[in-house]
NUFIDO-752044 format. One record per atom (N, C-alpha, C): residue number from 1; residue in one letter; atom name; x, y, z. Coordinates in steps of 0.2 Angstrom, whole numbers, m for minus. Layout:
N
NUM;a;CA;X;Y;Z
...
# end
This chain:
337
1;m;N;m516;714;296
1;m;CA;m520;710;298
1;m;C;m516;703;301
2;q;N;m518;701;308
2;q;CA;m513;695;310
2;q;C;m517;690;309
3;s;N;m512;684;306
3;s;CA;m512;678;303
3;s;C;m516;674;309
4;a;N;m518;667;309
4;a;CA;m519;664;314
4;a;C;m515;660;318
5;s;N;m509;660;313
5;s;CA;m501;656;316
5;s;C;m500;664;321
6;d;N;m500;669;319
6;d;CA;m498;673;324
6;d;C;m501;675;329
7;t;N;m506;673;331
7;t;CA;m510;672;337
7;t;C;m507;670;342
8;p;N;m506;673;348
8;p;CA;m502;672;353
8;p;C;m507;665;357
9;e;N;m503;660;359
9;e;CA;m507;653;361
9;e;C;m509;656;369
10;v;N;m514;653;371
10;v;CA;m517;653;377
10;v;C;m518;647;380
11;n;N;m515;646;387
11;n;CA;m515;639;390
11;n;C;m521;640;393
12;v;N;m527;635;390
12;v;CA;m535;636;393
12;v;C;m533;630;397
13;d;N;m534;630;404
13;d;CA;m536;623;407
13;d;C;m543;621;405
14;q;N;m543;615;402
14;q;CA;m550;613;400
14;q;C;m554;610;405
15;r;N;m549;606;409
15;r;CA;m554;603;416
15;r;C;m556;608;420
16;q;N;m552;614;421
16;q;CA;m556;619;424
16;q;C;m563;622;421
17;v;N;m562;623;414
17;v;CA;m568;625;410
17;v;C;m575;620;410
18;s;N;m571;613;410
18;s;CA;m577;607;411
18;s;C;m580;608;419
19;l;N;m576;609;423
19;l;CA;m579;610;431
19;l;C;m584;615;432
20;r;N;m582;620;428
20;r;CA;m587;627;428
20;r;C;m593;625;426
21;h;N;m593;621;419
21;h;CA;m599;620;416
21;h;C;m603;616;420
22;w;N;m600;611;423
22;w;CA;m603;605;428
22;w;C;m605;607;433
23;l;N;m603;614;437
23;l;CA;m605;617;443
23;l;C;m612;621;441
24;e;N;m613;624;435
24;e;CA;m617;628;434
24;e;C;m624;624;433
25;h;N;m622;618;430
25;h;CA;m627;614;428
25;h;C;m631;610;435
26;t;N;m626;609;439
26;t;CA;m628;605;447
26;t;C;m630;611;451
27;i;N;m626;617;452
27;i;CA;m630;621;459
27;i;C;m635;624;456
28;q;N;m635;626;448
28;q;CA;m640;631;447
28;q;C;m641;637;450
29;q;N;m636;639;451
29;q;CA;m636;646;455
29;q;C;m629;650;453
30;p;N;m628;657;453
30;p;CA;m623;661;451
30;p;C;m616;658;454
31;i;N;m612;658;449
31;i;CA;m604;658;452
31;i;C;m601;663;453
32;e;N;m599;664;459
32;e;CA;m597;671;462
32;e;C;m589;671;461
33;s;N;m586;666;461
33;s;CA;m578;664;460
33;s;C;m577;656;462
34;l;N;m572;654;458
34;l;CA;m570;646;458
34;l;C;m562;647;456
35;n;N;m558;647;464
35;n;CA;m551;648;464
35;n;C;m548;641;465
36;l;N;m543;639;462
36;l;CA;m537;635;464
36;l;C;m535;637;472
37;i;N;m536;631;476
37;i;CA;m534;630;482
37;i;C;m528;626;484
38;h;N;m528;621;480
38;h;CA;m524;616;483
38;h;C;m522;610;478
39;c;N;m517;608;476
39;c;CA;m514;602;473
39;c;C;m511;599;478
40;d;N;m514;592;478
40;d;CA;m510;587;483
40;d;C;m503;582;479
41;a;N;m501;579;484
41;a;CA;m496;575;481
41;a;C;m499;569;476
42;s;N;m507;569;475
42;s;CA;m508;565;469
42;s;C;m509;569;463
43;f;N;m514;567;460
43;f;CA;m516;572;453
43;f;C;m524;575;455
44;r;N;m525;574;461
44;r;CA;m531;578;462
44;r;C;m530;586;463
45;r;N;m535;590;462
45;r;CA;m534;596;463
45;r;C;m541;600;467
46;y;N;m540;605;470
46;y;CA;m546;608;474
46;y;C;m547;615;473
47;f;N;m553;617;472
47;f;CA;m554;623;472
47;f;C;m560;626;476
48;r;N;m560;633;478
48;r;CA;m565;635;482
48;r;C;m570;639;478
49;l;N;m576;636;479
49;l;CA;m582;639;475
49;l;C;m586;645;480
50;k;N;m588;650;477
50;k;CA;m592;654;481
50;k;C;m598;655;476
51;s;N;m604;654;481
51;s;CA;m610;655;477
51;s;C;m614;657;482
52;e;N;m617;663;481
52;e;CA;m623;667;484
52;e;C;m622;666;493
53;g;N;m615;669;492
53;g;CA;m613;669;500
53;g;C;m611;663;504
54;q;N;m612;658;500
54;q;CA;m609;650;503
54;q;C;m602;648;500
55;s;N;m598;645;505
55;s;CA;m592;643;501
55;s;C;m592;636;501
56;y;N;m589;633;496
56;y;CA;m588;625;494
56;y;C;m582;624;493
57;v;N;m580;617;493
57;v;CA;m574;614;491
57;v;C;m575;611;484
58;v;N;m573;609;479
58;v;CA;m574;605;473
58;v;C;m568;603;472
59;m;N;m568;597;471
59;m;CA;m562;592;469
59;m;C;m563;590;462
60;d;N;m556;590;460
60;d;CA;m556;588;453
60;d;C;m550;582;452
61;a;N;m555;577;451
61;a;CA;m549;571;451
61;a;C;m549;566;444
62;p;N;m545;568;441
62;p;CA;m546;565;432
62;p;C;m547;557;434
63;p;N;m552;555;430
63;p;CA;m555;548;431
63;p;C;m549;544;430
64;e;N;m545;545;425
64;e;CA;m539;542;421
64;e;C;m533;540;427
65;k;N;m534;546;432
65;k;CA;m528;544;436
65;k;C;m530;543;444
66;e;N;m536;545;447
66;e;CA;m539;545;452
66;e;C;m545;540;452
67;n;N;m547;536;458
67;n;CA;m552;533;459
67;n;C;m556;537;464
68;t;N;m562;540;460
68;t;CA;m567;545;463
68;t;C;m572;541;468
69;e;N;m574;534;465
69;e;CA;m578;531;468
69;e;C;m576;527;474
70;l;N;m569;527;475
70;l;CA;m566;524;481
70;l;C;m567;530;486
71;f;N;m565;535;484
71;f;CA;m566;542;490
71;f;C;m573;543;491
72;l;N;m579;542;487
72;l;CA;m585;542;490
72;l;C;m587;537;494
73;w;N;m584;531;491
73;w;CA;m587;526;497
73;w;C;m583;526;504
74;v;N;m577;528;504
74;v;CA;m574;528;511
74;v;C;m578;535;515
75;a;N;m578;541;512
75;a;CA;m582;546;515
75;a;C;m588;544;517
76;h;N;m592;540;514
76;h;CA;m599;537;515
76;h;C;m599;533;523
77;a;N;m593;528;524
77;a;CA;m593;523;528
77;a;C;m590;529;534
78;f;N;m587;533;532
78;f;CA;m581;537;540
78;f;C;m588;542;543
79;e;N;m592;545;536
79;e;CA;m598;548;541
79;e;C;m602;543;544
80;k;N;m605;538;540
80;k;CA;m609;534;545
80;k;C;m607;532;552
81;n;N;m600;533;552
81;n;CA;m595;531;559
81;n;C;m594;538;564
82;k;N;m597;543;561
82;k;CA;m596;549;565
82;k;C;m590;551;565
83;i;N;m586;550;559
83;i;CA;m580;554;559
83;i;C;m580;560;554
84;n;N;m578;564;557
84;n;CA;m578;573;553
84;n;C;m574;573;547
85;v;N;m578;571;541
85;v;CA;m576;572;535
85;v;C;m581;576;531
86;p;N;m580;579;525
86;p;CA;m583;583;521
86;p;C;m590;581;519
87;a;N;m594;585;519
87;a;CA;m600;582;517
87;a;C;m602;582;510
88;i;N;m604;577;507
88;i;CA;m603;577;499
88;i;C;m611;581;497
89;y;N;m610;584;492
89;y;CA;m617;587;490
89;y;C;m619;585;483
90;a;N;m613;583;479
90;a;CA;m615;582;471
90;a;C;m609;579;470
91;s;N;m609;573;464
91;s;CA;m603;570;462
91;s;C;m604;569;454
92;d;N;m599;568;450
92;d;CA;m599;565;443
92;d;C;m594;561;443
93;l;N;m595;553;444
93;l;CA;m589;549;443
93;l;C;m585;547;436
94;d;N;m590;549;430
94;d;CA;m586;549;423
94;d;C;m583;556;423
95;k;N;m583;562;426
95;k;CA;m579;568;426
95;k;C;m574;567;431
96;g;N;m575;564;436
96;g;CA;m571;565;442
96;g;C;m573;571;445
97;f;N;m578;574;447
97;f;CA;m580;580;451
97;f;C;m583;578;457
98;v;N;m582;581;461
98;v;CA;m585;581;468
98;v;C;m586;588;472
99;l;N;m591;590;472
99;l;CA;m594;595;477
99;l;C;m594;593;484
100;l;N;m590;598;489
100;l;CA;m589;595;496
100;l;C;m591;602;500
101;s;N;m592;601;506
101;s;CA;m591;606;511
101;s;C;m586;608;513
102;d;N;m584;614;515
102;d;CA;m577;618;515
102;d;C;m576;618;522
103;f;N;m569;615;525
103;f;CA;m568;615;531
103;f;C;m563;620;531
104;g;N;m562;624;527
104;g;CA;m557;631;528
104;g;C;m550;631;526
105;d;N;m548;634;528
105;d;CA;m539;633;527
105;d;C;m534;633;531
106;r;N;m537;632;539
106;r;CA;m532;631;544
106;r;C;m529;624;546
107;l;N;m525;622;540
107;l;CA;m521;615;541
107;l;C;m519;615;548
108;l;N;m519;609;551
108;l;CA;m516;608;557
108;l;C;m509;610;559
109;q;N;m505;608;553
109;q;CA;m498;608;553
109;q;C;m497;616;555
110;h;N;m501;622;553
110;h;CA;m498;629;554
110;h;C;m502;631;561
111;e;N;m504;626;564
111;e;CA;m509;628;571
111;e;C;m505;625;577
112;l;N;m500;621;576
112;l;CA;m496;617;581
112;l;C;m489;621;583
113;t;N;m490;623;590
113;t;CA;m485;626;593
113;t;C;m483;621;601
114;l;N;m478;623;603
114;l;CA;m476;621;608
114;l;C;m482;620;614
115;d;N;m486;625;614
115;d;CA;m491;627;618
115;d;C;m498;624;617
116;s;N;m498;623;610
116;s;CA;m504;620;608
116;s;C;m505;612;606
117;v;N;m499;610;604
117;v;CA;m500;604;601
117;v;C;m502;597;606
118;d;N;m502;598;613
118;d;CA;m505;593;618
118;d;C;m513;593;617
119;k;N;m514;599;615
119;k;CA;m523;600;615
119;k;C;m524;596;608
120;h;N;m519;598;604
120;h;CA;m524;597;595
120;h;C;m521;588;595
121;y;N;m516;587;597
121;y;CA;m514;580;598
121;y;C;m518;574;600
122;a;N;m521;576;606
122;a;CA;m527;573;610
122;a;C;m533;573;605
123;q;N;m535;579;602
123;q;CA;m540;579;597
123;q;C;m538;573;592
124;a;N;m532;574;590
124;a;CA;m531;570;584
124;a;C;m531;563;585
125;i;N;m528;560;590
125;i;CA;m530;554;593
125;i;C;m536;552;595
126;n;N;m541;555;596
126;n;CA;m548;554;598
126;n;C;m550;551;590
127;s;N;m548;556;585
127;s;CA;m550;554;577
127;s;C;m549;549;576
128;i;N;m540;545;577
128;i;CA;m539;540;576
128;i;C;m543;535;580
129;v;N;m544;535;585
129;v;CA;m548;530;588
129;v;C;m554;528;585
130;q;N;m558;533;584
130;q;CA;m564;534;579
130;q;C;m563;530;573
131;i;N;m559;532;570
131;i;CA;m558;528;563
131;i;C;m556;520;565
132;q;N;m554;519;570
132;q;CA;m551;513;572
132;q;C;m558;508;573
133;k;N;m563;513;575
133;k;CA;m569;508;577
133;k;C;m573;506;571
134;c;N;m570;508;564
134;c;CA;m574;508;559
134;c;C;m575;499;559
135;p;N;m581;496;557
135;p;CA;m580;489;557
135;p;C;m581;489;548
136;q;N;m580;482;548
136;q;CA;m580;478;542
136;q;C;m586;476;538
137;k;N;m590;479;537
137;k;CA;m598;478;535
137;k;C;m598;474;527
138;a;N;m604;473;525
138;a;CA;m605;470;519
138;a;C;m604;476;514
139;e;N;m608;482;517
139;e;CA;m608;487;512
139;e;C;m602;491;511
140;y;N;m597;491;515
140;y;CA;m592;494;514
140;y;C;m586;489;519
141;t;N;m582;485;515
141;t;CA;m576;482;517
141;t;C;m569;484;514
142;f;N;m566;487;520
142;f;CA;m559;490;517
142;f;C;m555;486;516
143;p;N;m551;486;510
143;p;CA;m546;481;509
143;p;C;m540;481;514
144;s;N;m539;474;513
144;s;CA;m533;473;518
144;s;C;m525;476;515
145;f;N;m522;478;521
145;f;CA;m515;479;521
145;f;C;m511;473;520
146;n;N;m511;471;513
146;n;CA;m509;463;512
146;n;C;m500;464;509
147;e;N;m500;457;508
147;e;CA;m492;458;506
147;e;C;m492;461;499
148;k;N;m495;461;494
148;k;CA;m494;467;488
148;k;C;m491;472;492
149;l;N;m497;476;495
149;l;CA;m496;483;498
149;l;C;m489;484;501
150;y;N;m488;479;506
150;y;CA;m481;480;508
150;y;C;m476;480;503
151;v;N;m476;475;498
151;v;CA;m470;474;493
151;v;C;m471;481;488
152;d;N;m475;483;487
152;d;CA;m477;489;482
152;d;C;m474;495;485
153;q;N;m476;496;491
153;q;CA;m473;501;495
153;q;C;m467;501;497
154;f;N;m463;496;498
154;f;CA;m455;496;501
154;f;C;m452;497;493
155;n;N;m455;494;487
155;n;CA;m452;496;480
155;n;C;m452;502;479
156;l;N;m456;507;482
156;l;CA;m455;515;480
156;l;C;m450;518;484
157;f;N;m447;513;488
157;f;CA;m440;516;490
157;f;C;m433;513;488
158;r;N;m435;506;485
158;r;CA;m430;503;482
158;r;C;m428;506;478
159;y;N;m434;508;472
159;y;CA;m433;509;464
159;y;C;m433;518;465
160;w;N;m437;521;467
160;w;CA;m437;528;466
160;w;C;m432;532;471
161;y;N;m431;531;476
161;y;CA;m426;533;481
161;y;C;m418;531;479
162;l;N;m419;524;479
162;l;CA;m411;521;479
162;l;C;m408;522;472
163;t;N;m411;519;466
163;t;CA;m408;519;460
163;t;C;m411;524;455
164;q;N;m416;527;458
164;q;CA;m418;533;453
164;q;C;m414;540;457
165;g;N;m416;540;463
165;g;CA;m413;546;466
165;g;C;m406;547;468
166;l;N;m403;541;471
166;l;CA;m396;540;471
166;l;C;m392;538;466
167;h;N;m395;535;461
167;h;CA;m392;531;457
167;h;C;m388;526;457
168;l;N;m390;522;463
168;l;CA;m387;517;465
168;l;C;m387;510;461
169;k;N;m382;506;460
169;k;CA;m383;499;456
169;k;C;m383;494;463
170;l;N;m388;491;463
170;l;CA;m388;487;469
170;l;C;m386;480;468
171;n;N;m381;478;471
171;n;CA;m378;471;470
171;n;C;m383;464;472
172;l;N;m381;459;472
172;l;CA;m385;454;475
172;l;C;m385;453;482
173;a;N;m381;455;486
173;a;CA;m382;454;493
173;a;C;m385;460;495
174;t;N;m384;467;494
174;t;CA;m388;471;493
174;t;C;m396;469;493
175;n;N;m397;466;488
175;n;CA;m404;466;486
175;n;C;m407;460;490
176;k;N;m404;457;494
176;k;CA;m405;450;497
176;k;C;m408;454;505
177;l;N;m403;458;506
177;l;CA;m403;461;513
177;l;C;m409;466;512
178;l;N;m411;471;508
178;l;CA;m417;473;505
178;l;C;m422;468;507
179;e;N;m423;463;503
179;e;CA;m428;460;503
179;e;C;m431;454;510
180;k;N;m425;455;513
180;k;CA;m426;451;521
180;k;C;m429;458;524
181;l;N;m427;465;524
181;l;CA;m430;469;527
181;l;C;m438;471;525
182;q;N;m438;468;519
182;q;CA;m446;470;515
182;q;C;m450;466;520
183;n;N;m447;460;521
183;n;CA;m451;454;524
183;n;C;m452;454;532
184;d;N;m446;458;534
184;d;CA;m446;458;541
184;d;C;m452;465;543
185;l;N;m452;469;540
185;l;CA;m456;476;540
185;l;C;m463;473;540
186;m;N;m464;468;534
186;m;CA;m473;466;533
186;m;C;m474;462;539
187;r;N;m470;457;541
187;r;CA;m471;452;547
187;r;C;m473;457;553
188;q;N;m469;462;555
188;q;CA;m470;466;561
188;q;C;m477;470;561
189;g;N;m479;472;553
189;g;CA;m484;475;552
189;g;C;m491;470;553
190;q;N;m490;465;551
190;q;CA;m494;460;552
190;q;C;m495;457;558
191;s;N;m490;457;564
191;s;CA;m490;453;569
191;s;C;m496;457;575
192;q;N;m497;463;572
192;q;CA;m500;467;578
192;q;C;m507;468;577
193;p;N;m511;469;582
193;p;CA;m519;469;579
193;p;C;m520;474;573
194;q;N;m525;472;569
194;q;CA;m527;475;563
194;q;C;m534;479;564
195;c;N;m536;484;561
195;c;CA;m541;489;561
195;c;C;m541;494;556
196;c;N;m546;497;555
196;c;CA;m547;503;550
196;c;C;m541;509;551
197;v;N;m538;510;546
197;v;CA;m531;514;546
197;v;C;m532;519;539
198;h;N;m533;526;542
198;h;CA;m532;531;537
198;h;C;m527;530;531
199;q;N;m521;529;534
199;q;CA;m515;527;530
199;q;C;m512;534;528
200;d;N;m514;539;529
200;d;CA;m510;546;528
200;d;C;m512;552;532
201;f;N;m512;550;539
201;f;CA;m516;555;545
201;f;C;m510;557;547
202;h;N;m509;564;545
202;h;CA;m504;569;546
202;h;C;m507;576;546
203;s;N;m504;581;549
203;s;CA;m504;587;550
203;s;C;m508;591;544
204;r;N;m505;588;538
204;r;CA;m508;591;531
204;r;C;m514;588;530
205;n;N;m516;585;532
205;n;CA;m523;581;530
205;n;C;m527;582;537
206;l;N;m527;588;540
206;l;CA;m531;588;546
206;l;C;m532;597;547
207;l;N;m540;597;547
207;l;CA;m540;605;547
207;l;C;m544;607;553
208;l;N;m542;612;556
208;l;CA;m545;615;562
208;l;C;m550;620;560
209;c;N;m558;616;561
209;c;CA;m564;619;559
209;c;C;m566;626;563
210;e;N;m570;629;560
210;e;CA;m573;635;565
210;e;C;m575;633;571
211;n;N;m578;626;572
211;n;CA;m581;624;578
211;n;C;m576;620;583
212;g;N;m570;623;581
212;g;CA;m563;619;584
212;g;C;m562;611;583
213;e;N;m567;608;581
213;e;CA;m565;600;579
213;e;C;m561;600;572
214;l;N;m558;595;574
214;l;CA;m554;592;566
214;l;C;m557;589;561
215;g;N;m556;593;555
215;g;CA;m559;590;549
215;g;C;m553;585;546
216;i;N;m555;579;543
216;i;CA;m552;574;540
216;i;C;m552;574;533
217;i;N;m546;575;530
217;i;CA;m547;573;522
217;i;C;m542;569;520
218;d;N;m542;567;513
218;d;CA;m537;563;510
218;d;C;m538;556;513
219;f;N;m543;554;514
219;f;CA;m545;547;517
219;f;C;m546;541;512
220;q;N;m545;542;506
220;q;CA;m549;538;501
220;q;C;m544;530;501
221;d;N;m538;533;504
221;d;CA;m534;526;505
221;d;C;m534;520;510
222;a;N;m540;523;512
222;a;CA;m540;519;520
222;a;C;m541;512;519
223;v;N;m537;507;524
223;v;CA;m536;500;523
223;v;C;m539;497;531
224;w;N;m537;490;530
224;w;CA;m538;487;536
224;w;C;m530;485;536
225;g;N;m527;488;543
225;g;CA;m520;488;543
225;g;C;m518;488;551
226;p;N;m512;488;551
226;p;CA;m509;488;558
226;p;C;m511;495;563
227;v;N;m514;493;570
227;v;CA;m517;498;574
227;v;C;m510;503;576
228;t;N;m504;503;574
228;t;CA;m500;508;575
228;t;C;m499;513;570
229;y;N;m501;511;565
229;y;CA;m500;514;558
229;y;C;m502;522;557
230;d;N;m507;524;558
230;d;CA;m509;531;561
230;d;C;m507;535;565
231;i;N;m506;533;570
231;i;CA;m502;537;576
231;i;C;m495;537;574
232;t;N;m492;533;571
232;t;CA;m485;534;567
232;t;C;m486;539;562
233;s;N;m491;539;558
233;s;CA;m491;545;553
233;s;C;m491;553;556
234;l;N;m495;552;561
234;l;CA;m496;558;565
234;l;C;m490;560;568
235;l;N;m487;556;573
235;l;CA;m481;557;578
235;l;C;m475;557;575
236;r;N;m474;554;569
236;r;CA;m468;554;566
236;r;C;m470;557;557
237;d;N;m472;564;559
237;d;CA;m475;567;554
237;d;C;m470;569;548
238;c;N;m470;568;541
238;c;CA;m466;570;537
238;c;C;m463;578;538
239;y;N;m469;582;539
239;y;CA;m469;590;539
239;y;C;m467;593;545
240;i;N;m467;589;551
240;i;CA;m466;592;557
240;i;C;m464;588;563
241;e;N;m458;592;566
241;e;CA;m455;585;570
241;e;C;m454;587;577
242;w;N;m455;583;582
242;w;CA;m456;584;590
242;w;C;m451;580;593
243;p;N;m447;581;599
243;p;CA;m444;579;604
243;p;C;m447;572;603
244;i;N;m441;566;604
244;i;CA;m444;559;606
244;i;C;m447;558;612
245;e;N;m444;562;617
245;e;CA;m448;561;622
245;e;C;m456;562;623
246;r;N;m457;568;620
246;r;CA;m464;569;619
246;r;C;m467;564;613
247;v;N;m464;563;609
247;v;CA;m467;558;605
247;v;C;m470;551;607
248;y;N;m466;549;612
248;y;CA;m467;542;615
248;y;C;m473;543;622
249;a;N;m473;550;624
249;a;CA;m479;551;630
249;a;C;m484;552;625
250;w;N;m485;554;620
250;w;CA;m491;553;617
250;w;C;m492;547;613
251;l;N;m488;543;612
251;l;CA;m490;535;611
251;l;C;m492;531;617
252;d;N;m489;533;623
252;d;CA;m492;530;629
252;d;C;m499;532;630
253;h;N;m501;538;629
253;h;CA;m507;541;630
253;h;C;m512;537;625
254;y;N;m510;536;618
254;y;CA;m514;532;614
254;y;C;m514;527;615
255;q;N;m509;522;618
255;q;CA;m510;516;620
255;q;C;m517;514;625
256;q;N;m514;520;631
256;q;CA;m520;519;636
256;q;C;m526;520;633
257;r;N;m528;524;628
257;r;CA;m534;526;625
257;r;C;m538;519;624
258;l;N;m532;516;618
258;l;CA;m535;509;615
258;l;C;m536;504;621
259;l;N;m532;504;626
259;l;CA;m535;500;633
259;l;C;m541;501;635
260;d;N;m542;507;637
260;d;CA;m549;509;640
260;d;C;m554;508;636
261;e;N;m553;508;630
261;e;CA;m559;508;624
261;e;C;m559;500;624
262;k;N;m553;495;625
262;k;CA;m554;489;625
262;k;C;m553;485;617
263;m;N;m549;490;614
263;m;CA;m549;489;608
263;m;C;m542;485;605
264;i;N;m538;485;611
264;i;CA;m532;480;611
264;i;C;m531;477;619
265;t;N;m528;472;619
265;t;CA;m526;467;625
265;t;C;m520;471;628
266;e;N;m519;470;636
266;e;CA;m514;472;638
266;e;C;m507;469;635
267;t;N;m504;476;634
267;t;CA;m497;475;631
267;t;C;m493;479;632
268;s;N;m486;478;634
268;s;CA;m480;481;636
268;s;C;m480;487;634
269;k;N;m477;492;636
269;k;CA;m476;499;633
269;k;C;m470;497;628
270;e;N;m465;495;630
270;e;CA;m459;491;626
270;e;C;m462;489;619
271;q;N;m467;483;620
271;q;CA;m470;480;615
271;q;C;m472;485;609
272;f;N;m477;490;612
272;f;CA;m481;494;608
272;f;C;m476;499;605
273;q;N;m469;501;608
273;q;CA;m465;505;605
273;q;C;m462;501;599
274;y;N;m461;496;600
274;y;CA;m459;492;595
274;y;C;m463;491;589
275;w;N;m470;490;590
275;w;CA;m473;490;584
275;w;C;m473;497;581
276;f;N;m474;501;585
276;f;CA;m474;509;583
276;f;C;m468;509;577
277;d;N;m462;508;582
277;d;CA;m455;510;578
277;d;C;m455;507;571
278;w;N;m457;501;570
278;w;CA;m457;496;564
278;w;C;m462;499;559
279;v;N;m466;501;561
279;v;CA;m472;503;556
279;v;C;m470;509;554
280;g;N;m466;514;559
280;g;CA;m463;519;557
280;g;C;m457;520;551
281;l;N;m453;515;551
281;l;CA;m449;512;548
281;l;C;m450;511;541
282;q;N;m457;506;540
282;q;CA;m459;505;534
282;q;C;m461;510;530
283;r;N;m466;516;535
283;r;CA;m469;521;531
283;r;C;m464;526;530
284;n;N;m459;527;533
284;n;CA;m453;532;532
284;n;C;m449;529;525
285;l;N;m448;524;524
285;l;CA;m445;522;518
285;l;C;m449;524;513
286;k;N;m455;521;512
286;k;CA;m461;522;508
286;k;C;m460;529;505
287;n;N;m461;534;511
287;n;CA;m463;541;509
287;n;C;m455;544;505
288;m;N;m450;541;507
288;m;CA;m443;543;503
288;m;C;m445;542;496
289;g;N;m446;536;494
289;g;CA;m448;535;487
289;g;C;m453;539;485
290;i;N;m458;540;489
290;i;CA;m464;545;485
290;i;C;m461;551;484
291;f;N;m457;555;490
291;f;CA;m456;562;487
291;f;C;m451;562;482
292;t;N;m447;556;481
292;t;CA;m441;556;476
292;t;C;m445;557;469
293;r;N;m451;551;469
293;r;CA;m455;552;464
293;r;C;m459;558;462
294;l;N;m461;560;465
294;l;CA;m463;568;464
294;l;C;m460;572;461
295;a;N;m454;573;463
295;a;CA;m448;578;461
295;a;C;m447;575;453
296;l;N;m444;568;453
296;l;CA;m442;566;448
296;l;C;m448;565;440
297;r;N;m453;563;443
297;r;CA;m458;561;438
297;r;C;m464;566;436
298;d;N;m464;570;443
298;d;CA;m470;574;441
298;d;C;m469;583;443
299;g;N;m462;583;444
299;g;CA;m458;589;443
299;g;C;m462;594;451
300;k;N;m464;590;454
300;k;CA;m466;593;461
300;k;C;m458;593;467
301;t;N;m455;597;465
301;t;CA;m448;596;469
301;t;C;m449;599;477
302;q;N;m454;602;479
302;q;CA;m455;605;485
302;q;C;m455;599;490
303;y;N;m457;594;488
303;y;CA;m457;588;494
303;y;C;m450;587;496
304;l;N;m445;588;490
304;l;CA;m437;584;492
304;l;C;m434;588;499
305;s;N;m437;593;500
305;s;CA;m435;596;509
305;s;C;m437;592;514
306;n;N;m442;589;512
306;n;CA;m444;585;519
306;n;C;m440;579;520
307;i;N;m436;576;515
307;i;CA;m433;569;515
307;i;C;m429;570;521
308;p;N;m424;574;522
308;p;CA;m419;574;528
308;p;C;m424;573;535
309;r;N;m430;576;536
309;r;CA;m433;573;541
309;r;C;m434;567;542
310;v;N;m437;564;536
310;v;CA;m438;557;536
310;v;C;m433;553;537
311;i;N;m429;553;534
311;i;CA;m421;551;535
311;i;C;m419;551;543
312;r;N;m420;556;547
312;r;CA;m420;556;553
312;r;C;m422;551;557
313;y;N;m430;551;556
313;y;CA;m434;547;559
313;y;C;m431;538;559
314;a;N;m431;537;552
314;a;CA;m428;531;550
314;a;C;m421;529;553
315;q;N;m417;534;554
315;q;CA;m409;533;556
315;q;C;m410;531;564
316;y;N;m414;536;567
316;y;CA;m416;533;575
316;y;C;m419;526;574
317;v;N;m424;523;571
317;v;CA;m427;516;572
317;v;C;m421;511;570
318;c;N;m417;514;566
318;c;CA;m412;508;563
318;c;C;m407;507;570
319;a;N;m405;512;572
319;a;CA;m400;514;578
319;a;C;m403;510;583
320;k;N;m409;510;585
320;k;CA;m411;508;591
320;k;C;m412;499;592
321;y;N;m413;497;586
321;y;CA;m414;489;586
321;y;C;m408;485;583
322;p;N;m404;480;586
322;p;CA;m398;476;585
322;p;C;m400;472;578
323;e;N;m407;471;578
323;e;CA;m408;466;571
323;e;C;m407;470;565
324;l;N;m408;478;565
324;l;CA;m407;482;560
324;l;C;m400;484;558
325;a;N;m396;482;562
325;a;CA;m388;485;562
325;a;C;m385;484;554
326;e;N;m387;480;552
326;e;CA;m384;477;545
326;e;C;m386;484;540
327;f;N;m393;484;539
327;f;CA;m397;489;536
327;f;C;m394;496;537
328;s;N;m394;497;544
328;s;CA;m391;504;547
328;s;C;m387;506;543
329;n;N;m381;502;545
329;n;CA;m373;504;541
329;n;C;m374;506;534
330;l;N;m378;501;529
330;l;CA;m379;504;523
330;l;C;m383;511;521
331;f;N;m389;511;526
331;f;CA;m393;516;525
331;f;C;m390;523;527
332;n;N;m386;521;532
332;n;CA;m381;529;535
332;n;C;m375;531;530
333;e;N;m374;526;526
333;e;CA;m369;526;521
333;e;C;m374;530;515
334;w;N;m379;528;512
334;w;CA;m384;530;507
334;w;C;m384;539;509
335;t;N;m386;539;515
335;t;CA;m389;545;516
335;t;C;m385;550;518
336;k;N;m378;549;520
336;k;CA;m374;553;523
336;k;C;m375;561;520
337;q;N;m374;566;525
337;q;CA;m375;572;521
337;q;C;m369;575;518
# end
């Protein structure tokens, strides 16, 4: 007879068990299948639910790690402003479960080719403009991309990439240079027009739906921030790279859209590129820290393969502007392959 101590341990996913029980109670119809489809860079997981011939997506966001209320709030604000986000059928804030409509599996990242990219980026730019039309209202006021957020995001680069990833000991002079750069990046971001910003608008957060429209996900961190932030996320995507001439051509198209919509005043192309490049540098440095943290803290080492692309983006901007020369020299030394 096998004793209790001899019984093989079974790794039971208690949250998935709880999720299934919640769904059975919520939809009150047979569950044909419930399969994990995606784990993103946060602690959220997504499952595909099949029931009575219909397909749904279920979000599992542990409440001690993720703010589901914020997700629901932004989803409501975006939906009200005709932005194509998943419909919400049911939610439980205490458990961190949300039942959503299913946009399918066609990530924009995998749909982009040299022939299709112009069409899809035109769609994406339309979505960015629609997001930026979201007003600040009493019932939903987007948090400001304020000094604390700039500092916290820069410190992801300083702490996780430089000190934890590269094991650098930063001396007084280097810390002083980094503090100046942090302040310059914040000043450049805050000096341009501010609007509603998705804050992670890239090819892995856009899905090509059956009707040909783009579906937008992972929007819960939306803020009131720089007008070039989302276009930077799209055109200097951590997961796919394009020739710089095409990037600036798309940027010109985006700028003209904003002018046509009277969302910005007349601004030179050079000034708009300047805004775009500096916001891009701020985001690129942040993402270098995030990818390193995902690998070192969370064991998600697959994100490390994206860092060289992000480094190239940052190096391009640092070489372009003389005021970044001192940082550029250090950065090139730190990141030399």
